[in-house]
C-alpha positions as CSV (number, residue, x, y, z in Angstrom):
1,M,-45.3,11.9,-23.1
2,R,-46.4,8.9,-25.2
3,K,-45.5,10.7,-28.4
4,D,-41.9,11.1,-27.2
5,L,-41.8,7.4,-26.6
6,K,-43.3,6.5,-30.0
7,K,-40.6,8.5,-31.7
8,K,-37.9,6.7,-29.7
9,Y,-38.7,3.2,-30.9
10,R,-39.1,1.8,-34.4
11,V,-42.0,-0.6,-34.8
12,N,-42.8,-3.2,-37.5
13,E,-42.3,-1.7,-41.0
14,Q,-40.3,1.2,-39.6
15,I,-37.3,-1.0,-38.9
16,R,-34.6,-0.5,-41.5
17,A,-32.1,-3.4,-40.8
18,R,-32.0,-6.5,-43.1
19,E,-31.2,-8.9,-40.2
20,V,-32.2,-8.6,-36.5
21,R,-31.5,-10.4,-33.3
22,L,-35.0,-11.5,-32.3
23,I,-36.3,-11.9,-28.8
24,G,-39.6,-13.7,-28.3
25,P,-42.6,-12.5,-26.3
26,D,-41.5,-14.7,-23.4
27,G,-38.1,-13.0,-23.3
28,K,-36.1,-15.9,-24.7
29,Q,-33.7,-15.3,-27.6
30,I,-34.8,-16.8,-30.9
31,G,-31.6,-15.8,-32.8
32,I,-30.5,-13.8,-35.8
33,V,-33.2,-13.8,-38.5
34,S,-34.1,-11.7,-41.5
35,L,-36.5,-8.8,-41.0
36,S,-39.3,-10.4,-43.0
37,E,-39.0,-13.6,-40.9
38,A,-39.1,-11.5,-37.7
39,L,-42.2,-9.7,-38.9
40,R,-43.8,-13.0,-39.7
41,Y,-43.0,-14.3,-36.2
42,A,-44.6,-11.1,-34.7
43,E,-47.7,-11.5,-36.9
44,D,-48.0,-15.2,-35.8
45,Y,-48.1,-14.1,-32.1
46,G,-50.5,-11.2,-32.9
47,L,-48.0,-8.7,-31.5
48,D,-45.6,-6.0,-32.7
49,L,-41.9,-6.2,-33.6
50,V,-40.2,-3.4,-31.7
51,E,-36.5,-2.4,-32.1
52,V,-35.2,-2.1,-28.6
53,A,-31.4,-1.8,-29.3
54,P,-30.9,0.0,-32.6
55,N,-27.2,0.5,-32.2
56,A,-26.3,-3.2,-31.7
57,K,-24.9,-5.2,-34.6
58,P,-27.4,-6.6,-35.7
59,P,-30.2,-4.5,-34.0
60,V,-32.1,-6.2,-31.3
61,C,-35.9,-6.5,-31.8
62,K,-38.4,-7.9,-29.4
63,I,-41.9,-9.2,-30.0
64,M,-44.3,-7.4,-27.7
65,D,-47.5,-5.5,-27.4
66,F,-46.2,-2.0,-28.2
67,G,-49.3,-0.2,-26.7
68,E,-48.8,-1.9,-23.4
69,F,-45.1,-1.2,-23.5
70,L,-45.7,2.5,-24.1
71,Y,-48.1,2.5,-21.1
72,Q,-45.6,0.8,-18.8
73,E,-42.8,3.2,-19.9
74,A,-45.0,6.3,-19.3
75,K,-46.0,4.9,-15.9
76,K,-42.3,4.4,-14.9
77,A,-41.5,8.0,-16.0
78,K,-44.4,9.4,-14.0
79,E,-43.3,7.4,-10.9
80,A,-39.8,8.7,-11.3
81,K,-41.0,12.3,-11.6
82,K,-43.1,11.9,-8.4
83,K,-40.0,11.0,-6.4
84,Q,-38.0,14.1,-7.5
85,V,-37.6,16.9,-5.1
86,Q,-38.0,20.4,-6.4
87,V,-35.6,22.8,-4.5
88,E,-36.4,26.5,-4.7
89,L,-34.0,29.3,-4.0
90,K,-35.6,31.8,-1.5
91,E,-34.1,35.2,-1.0
92,I,-33.7,37.4,2.1
93,K,-32.6,41.0,1.7
94,L,-30.8,42.8,4.5
95,S,-29.0,46.0,5.1
96,P,-25.8,46.4,7.2
97,K,-28.0,48.6,9.5
98,T,-30.7,46.0,10.1
99,E,-31.8,46.1,13.7
100,K,-31.8,43.2,16.1
101,H,-35.6,42.5,16.1
102,D,-35.8,42.7,12.3
103,L,-32.9,40.3,12.1
104,E,-34.7,37.9,14.4
105,V,-37.8,37.9,12.2
106,K,-35.5,37.3,9.1
107,I,-33.9,34.4,10.9
108,K,-37.3,32.9,11.6
109,H,-38.0,33.1,7.8
110,I,-34.7,31.5,6.9
111,L,-35.3,28.7,9.3
112,R,-38.8,28.1,7.9
113,F,-37.3,28.0,4.3
114,L,-34.7,25.6,5.4
115,D,-37.3,23.3,7.1
116,D,-39.2,23.3,3.7
117,K,-35.9,22.0,2.1
118,N,-35.3,25.2,0.1
119,K,-32.0,27.0,-0.4
120,V,-31.7,30.5,1.0
121,K,-29.9,33.4,-0.7
122,I,-29.0,36.1,1.8
123,R,-28.3,39.5,0.1
124,V,-26.8,42.3,2.2
125,V,-27.3,45.5,0.2
126,F,-25.0,48.5,0.9
127,K,-26.3,52.0,0.2
128,G,-24.2,55.1,-0.1
129,R,-21.1,55.2,2.0
130,E,-21.9,52.0,3.8
131,I,-19.8,50.2,1.2
132,V,-16.6,51.6,2.9
133,H,-17.4,49.4,6.0
134,P,-17.9,45.9,4.7
135,E,-17.2,44.6,8.2
136,M,-20.7,45.9,9.1
137,A,-22.1,42.9,7.1
138,D,-20.5,40.5,9.6
139,R,-22.6,42.1,12.4
140,V,-25.7,41.0,10.4
141,L,-24.5,37.7,9.0
142,Q,-22.9,36.2,12.2
143,P,-26.2,35.9,14.2
144,I,-27.8,34.2,11.1
145,F,-24.9,31.7,10.7
146,E,-25.1,31.0,14.5
147,A,-28.8,30.4,14.4
148,V,-28.8,28.1,11.4
149,K,-25.6,26.2,12.1
150,D,-27.5,22.9,12.8
151,K,-30.0,23.1,9.9
152,A,-27.9,24.5,7.1
153,K,-24.5,24.5,5.5
154,I,-22.9,27.5,3.7
155,E,-23.1,26.5,0.0
156,M,-21.5,29.8,-1.1
157,A,-19.3,31.8,1.2
158,P,-20.1,35.5,1.5
159,K,-18.7,37.4,-1.5
160,F,-19.2,40.8,-3.0
161,E,-21.1,41.4,-6.2
162,G,-21.0,45.1,-6.8
163,R,-22.7,46.8,-3.8
164,Q,-24.1,43.6,-2.4
165,L,-22.7,40.8,-0.2
166,I,-24.2,37.5,-1.2
167,T,-24.2,34.1,0.5
168,I,-26.2,31.0,-0.1
169,L,-27.3,28.5,2.6
170,A,-28.5,24.9,1.7
171,P,-30.5,22.7,4.1
172,V,-28.5,19.8,5.7
173,S,-30.0,16.5,4.6
174,K,-30.6,14.1,7.5
175,K,-29.9,10.5,6.4
């Protein structure tokens, strides 16, 4: 992580510009000065000269402790990553001839997945001549939709992909 940040910023002699807009260690703007003068300022403070806005005209450089700056940036990135939610896509496979009890078990699985904030992909697989009666899939899907209507929204309506009818349910966020 720190190596990525090191490559992102130019420090001290790595800075290419002739003139820079200099910001002191206290955050106050010193003004536009030559690079050699800015390096001398940084040396006087015992800190590093870091290019924080390379695309500005002239580039903006700040006098700071680069090691501490990298540490703070890595800490912020780690904190942001902690708050991210990883959503998984769980899959339930059914047949148009799935019996009532088996369907109840599958519905319990779907509800558990939704409670864990995961998306659920429901796949109804047609075998042989079952494909001639696509309405049989409704017999399987309607009880599922009825059971999850409070906890999920249909993200992808049921559609055929070859010999399979696929739909995706996403958990409803409660805010």
